C-alpha positions in Angstrom: 19.0 -4.2 -37.8 17.3 -7.3 -37.7 14.2 -8.5 -35.5 12.8 -11.4 -34.0 8.8 -11.2 -33.5 6.3 -12.6 -31.3 2.7 -12.2 -30.9 0.6 -12.5 -27.7 -3.3 -13.2 -28.2 -5.8 -12.5 -25.4 -8.1 -13.8 -24.1 -6.7 -17.2 -25.9 -3.7 -16.8 -23.7 -1.7 -17.9 -26.7 2.0 -16.7 -27.3 3.6 -17.5 -30.8 7.3 -16.8 -31.6 7.4 -15.9 -35.5 10.3 -17.1 -37.7 11.5 -19.6 -40.1 11.4 -22.4 -40.7 8.2 -22.7 -38.6 6.4 -20.4 -35.9 6.7 -21.9 -32.5 3.9 -21.2 -29.9 2.1 -22.3 -26.5 -0.9 -21.7 -24.3 0.1 -19.6 -21.2 -1.4 -21.2 -18.1 -1.2 -20.8 -14.5 1.9 -22.5 -12.9 0.4 -23.5 -9.6 3.8 -24.7 -8.2 5.2 -21.0 -8.0 1.3 -19.6 -6.5 -0.1 -18.5 -9.3 -3.7 -18.7 -8.7 -5.1 -17.8 -12.5 -4.0 -17.9 -16.0 -4.1 -13.8 -15.7 -1.2 -14.1 -13.1 0.7 -16.1 -15.7 0.0 -13.6 -18.6 1.5 -11.0 -16.2 4.5 -13.2 -15.4 5.2 -14.2 -19.0 4.9 -10.6 -20.3 7.5 -9.5 -17.6 9.9 -12.5 -18.5 9.7 -11.3 -22.1 10.6 -7.8 -21.1 13.7 -8.7 -19.1 14.8 -10.7 -22.1 14.7 -7.6 -24.2 11.4 -7.8 -26.0 9.4 -4.6 -26.7 5.8 -4.1 -27.1 5.4 -2.5 -30.4 1.6 -2.6 -31.0 -1.5 -3.6 -29.4 -4.8 -4.3 -31.6 -8.0 -4.5 -29.9 -10.5 -6.7 -31.7 -14.0 -6.5 -29.6 -13.4 -8.5 -26.5 -9.9 -9.5 -27.6 -6.6 -8.2 -28.7 -3.4 -9.1 -30.3 -0.1 -7.7 -28.8 3.0 -7.4 -31.0 6.5 -7.6 -29.4 9.9 -7.6 -31.0 13.7 -7.6 -30.2 16.9 -7.2 -31.9 18.6 -10.3 -33.2 22.3 -10.3 -32.8 
């Protein structure tokens, strides 16, 4: 089975999709148009969206006051 991988960085609020030819990523920000009041709310929304798209959390590594979340999903 082949996998697609992604990383989420806390508190930098970054999401990076890994793969070739290059990794894609973006900064997670509150979307005021849907009523989000903080970037933390946006973080929760993005994590829930990833779960509904088939991503699973495989590891969470703490580094002092920050953390890296490793996610994967099967590639068809």
